[in-house]
N, C-alpha and C positions, 0 to 999 in steps of 0.2 A: 972216352972209353964208354961204352955201355954196358948194361947189365948183360945184355947177350954175350958179350967178348969174354966175362968174368968167369977165371977157373971154377970148375964145380957149378957153374949155374945149370938148372935145370928150368924149362918152362913147365909151368902147371896151370890148370884151369882154375880161375878164381869161383867158389862158390860161396853164395849168399844165404845164410841161415837164418832164417825167421822163429821166431817162439812165441807160440800164441797163447796169448793170455786169458785167462777164464772170463765168460760173459758176466756180467754183474746184474742182479736182478734191480728193476726199476723201483724204489719206494713208493706204498701205497700213498695218496696224498689224501690223507684223514680229513685235513679242515677243509678243502674242496666238496668231500662227502656232506658233512656237518652243514656246510654253507647251501650246498644244492638241497639238501632235508630242512634246513630253518626255510631258507626261500620257497618251499614248497608249501610246508608247514604256514606260514605267514598267508602265502597267497590262498591256501584252504580256507584258513581262517577268518580273512576279511572278505574273502571270495561270497565264503557260509554266511557270514554276519550281512554284508550287502544284500545277496540274497533271499535272508528271512525278512531286512527292514523293507525291500521294496517289492518282492517278491512274493511275501507271506504276511497275513494278518494272524496274530498271536492273541488270544485274548483269556480272561478267565472265565471257566464256569464250575458247576456244581450239579454231579450226580442227584436227579430228583424223581421221587414216584409220588402220583398224586396221591393226596390225603384227604380224611375226612375227620374233622374234629369231633370229637364227644363232648358234646354239651347237655345242660340242663335247663329247662322251664323254671324248676322250683330249686332250691337249695338243697343239697344231699351231704350225707357222710358216707364216706367210703368205710364200709366193713372188713372187708377181705380183697386183695388183690389176685388175680388167678394167674395173670399171665405176666411177663417179664417184656423187657423192650427187646426186639429183635427175633421174636416169636412170629411163626406164622397160622394165622388163624382163617379159619373157614367159616364161610356166613352162617348164623346159626350157633357160633362155639359162645357159650359165658365167657366175659371177659372178669368182671367184678362184681360184687355184692354191694349193697347199699341200703341206706334209710333216708326218707326225707324228712329233713328239718324245719321246723318249725321257729323262726326267727322271734326273739322277744320284742322286736320293734314291728312286727308286721302288721301292713295296712289294717287287714281282717281284722285283726284281733282289736285296735283301734276303735273301729267302729260299734263296736259292742258296747250298749246301755248309753250311745255318745248322743246328748242333746245338740240340736241343732237347731237353730231359728228359722234356718231357710228350709229346712226339710222335715221338721218333726210338727205336725200338725196338731197335736193334743197342745203341743205347746205355746204355739203363736194362738189358738184359739181361747185357751185358759186365760194368755197374757189381755186378748181382746175383752172376754167378759168380765175378768178382775177388773180392768180398766172403765169398762161401764157401770160395773157398781160402787165404784170409788166416787164417779162421775154423778152419779145419781143419789148418791148418800151426802153428796156437797149440796146437791140442790135442794134434798131434804132439810139439811141444816139449815139452808139459806131461809126456808120457807117457815121453819120454827122460829126464826129470829123476826121473821115480818109478821106471824101470826103473834108472837108476844107483844111486837110493837104497837099494831092494831088493837089489840084489847086492853093495852095501855091507855091508847086514845081513845077506845070506845068508854072506858072508866071514868076519864078525864072529862068526857063531851056529857056523860050522865051527871057528873057533879055539878058543872055549870046549867045544865037543863034545870037539874033542882034548883041552883040557885037563882035560876030565871034568867041567866046571861046568854042563854043558847036555846034556840029553837029545836023542839024533839025531833023534826024531820031530818036533822041532819045523821041519828042514830042508824037507822037504817041501811043507808050506802055504806056504811063502816061494817054492821054485822053481816050484809054482804058479802062484801070483801073477805071478811076472815072466814066465811065459809069458803067462798074460792079457793082460799088458800088451804084450808083443813081439805079438801076435795083434791088439791093436787096434792098435797102429801101423802094422801091414801094411794092416790095412784103411784106412786115414786115407791111409796112401800109395796104395793102389790108387783110393781115391776122389779124391785130389788128381789122380794123373794122369789121372782120367776128365775132370774139371773142365778141367784144363790143354789135353785135348785138345779138348773143347768150346768153350773160349775160342778156341783157334785157328783151329776150322772157323768159328765166330762171326766173327774178323778177316777171314778169307778171303772169306765172304759178303757182308761190309760192303763190303769192298774191290770185289768184283763189282757190287754192288749201286749203289756209289759211282760205278763207271766207266760202268756204264749210264745212272743220273741223268745223269752228267757229260755224257755223250753227249746225251741228250735236251734238256737244258741246251745245249748247244754248237747244234744242229739248230733249236731253237726262237729261240736269239737270231742264228744265221745270217739263218733265216727273218724275223724280226722286223726286222733290219739290211735284208733285201732289200725289206721291205715299206716301213720308215721312206725308203728311197732313192726310191722311187716319187714320182714328182709327181703328186699327183691333182687333180680339178678338182669345186669345189662347184656344184652346179647350182642354181637355185631351181625349189621345188615350184609356186610360184603365182605369178600376173601381179600385179604392183604398180609399186611406185616405190621407188628405193632410198632409206631417210632418210639415218640419221646413220651414216657409216663409223667406228668406235672402234679399228680397227687400222690401220697400216702396212705397207707390205711388209718384209719379214724381222722381223717382230715376232712374238713368241709371246703365242700367246693361249691362256689356260691355262682348265682345265676350269670355274671359276666366272665365269668372262668372255664376251662377247659380241661377234662379229666386226663386224655389221652388223645395223641392222634394216630390212626390207623391207614397205612400207606397201600395202596392197591397194588397189588401184584400183577407185571405183565403191561403194565403203562408204564414204563421208566423213561425217564429222558434226562437230555441236558439243557440248563439252562445256562446262557453265553451272554456275556455282555460285552457288546461292541459301543466303541465310540461314536457318536452321531453324527463325523466327518465319514463313516465309513458306510453309510447308510445306503448310499446308489451300488456299493460292492457286493450287498447282502441279497441273494435272491431267493426264494423257496425251490427246492430242490437241488442246493449244490450242497456237494460233498465237502466233509472237512473230516482232519485227522483229528482225533483224540488221544490225548499224552496222558499217563494216569501218573499218581506221585509216584508207583513203581518204576517209572519207566515205560512199561507196559503201553501198546499202541492199538488203537482200534480206528473202526470207520463209521461216520455218521451221516447223516442227511439232516438239511436245515427244512423243518416241518413248518413253522411259523415264526413270524416275529411281531412284536408289538408295535403300531406306530407311536404311541406315546412314549417319553422317555423315563427312567424310575433311577432312583438314588444308588447306586453300586453299594452292594453287599459290606458292611462294615470290616468282612476279613478281607476284602480285596481291595479296601480303601485306605491309602496314606494316612499316618497320622498326622495333625495338625496341619492338613491342607483342606482348602474348600470342598464339600461333598460333590464328586464328581457323578453327571448323571450318564445312563448308557440306555442302549436301544438292547431289548431283552429279546433273546432269540432261544427258540425250542428247535433242539437238536434230537432226532431218534434216532436209533440203531439202524443200522444198513442191512442187517437181517436177523433173524431169530438167533442165530449163536452168538452176534453180537451185543446181543439183548441180555441172554443167559451171563455172560460177561461181564455186564454191568452191574448186574445184582451183588456184585462181590464188592463194589466199590460206591454202595449208596452212600450219600451222604458226604462223600468227598471231592476236594477241590481237585480239577484238572485244568489243562491248557488245551484250548479249541486252536485248531491251525487250519487255515483257510488260506489256497492258493489264489493269488490275483491274476498268476498268469493262465489262460488255457493254451491247452497244448493242441488241440483237437477243434 
C-alpha cells in the first residue's frame, strides 16, 4: 500500500529553501606586496649600480679660482694685516703694511772692507812690490858679503906683495871688482828706495780709496736704513678674493715664501681627475654633472685637459697605496648662473659625473 492510500494523506509540493551565506572578504597578501617592493628595489638598486659603473664616469674634483701668489724679492716683515681670508678686494686696495728687512748674513754686507787677492788691486800690487824689495835686499846682502870677501882678499894680496911673494899687477883687478860690486850695491839701494817710495804711495792711495769706499758704504747704509724704516703698503694689482694668508703680523717673510694668495673673481673652474685609461672618453666641450657636498647639482663643460699625468691630490689619494696618477681636466660653468652658484663652494671637493652613453 502506498502513501497515497494512507488515511489523512494530502499530497503537497516539496519546496527547497536555501540560506545565503555572507560573502567573505579576501585577505590582502602583504607578503606578496613586500616581495614585489623588495624585488623592485633590488632591480632599481642593481640597475642603478650597473648604470653608474658602465654608463657613467664618476671622479673627484675641486672648485678652484685662478690665483696669484704675493711674493717679494727682498725679505720683509709684516707690520699690519688689513684684510682677512675670504675678503673681496678691488685692484688698488691695500692688503697689508710691511718694512724691508736686512738679514745679518746679507751677502752685500759681507763684501764691506773685504780684501780679496783676486779682486783687490792694491793688495796685489803691494804684495808684488814688497816681494821685489825683499829680493833686492837679499841681493844687496849678497853683494855686501862679496865686497867683504874681496876686500879681505885684497888685504892678503897686499901683504904678500909687501913680502915679495906676489907681483903688484894682481892688485888692480881685485880693486876693479870691488868697485863693480859697490856700484851694483848702490844701484840696488836706489831701486829699493824707489820701490819703498812706490809702496808708500800705494798705501796712501789705498787709504784714500778706502776712505772714499767707506764714505760710500756709510751713505748707502744710511740710505738703506732710512728705506727700511719706511712703512710700505702692498696694493693688489687684481680684483679678486683673498685666499690663504700664510704670514701673521710681525712675522718675517723670506724670499722663497709667499705672504698670501689672491684668487681672481669670475674665473672659476673645477679641476677633475680622470684615470689615464679614460683618456679616450674625454673630449673638450663634453657636458658633465657636478655633485657638491650638500648633494646639490650643477652643470659644467670640459674646457681643457692636460696631456701629462699628475699625482692625485692627497685628499683624494687612499692611504698606504701607491700614488695614483691622473689626467687633470678643467671644467667651467655652463652659464653665468652656474658660475655664481659655484663661488659658494670654493675650495670644496665635488663629484664629477660624465655620461659614457650619448643619446643623440
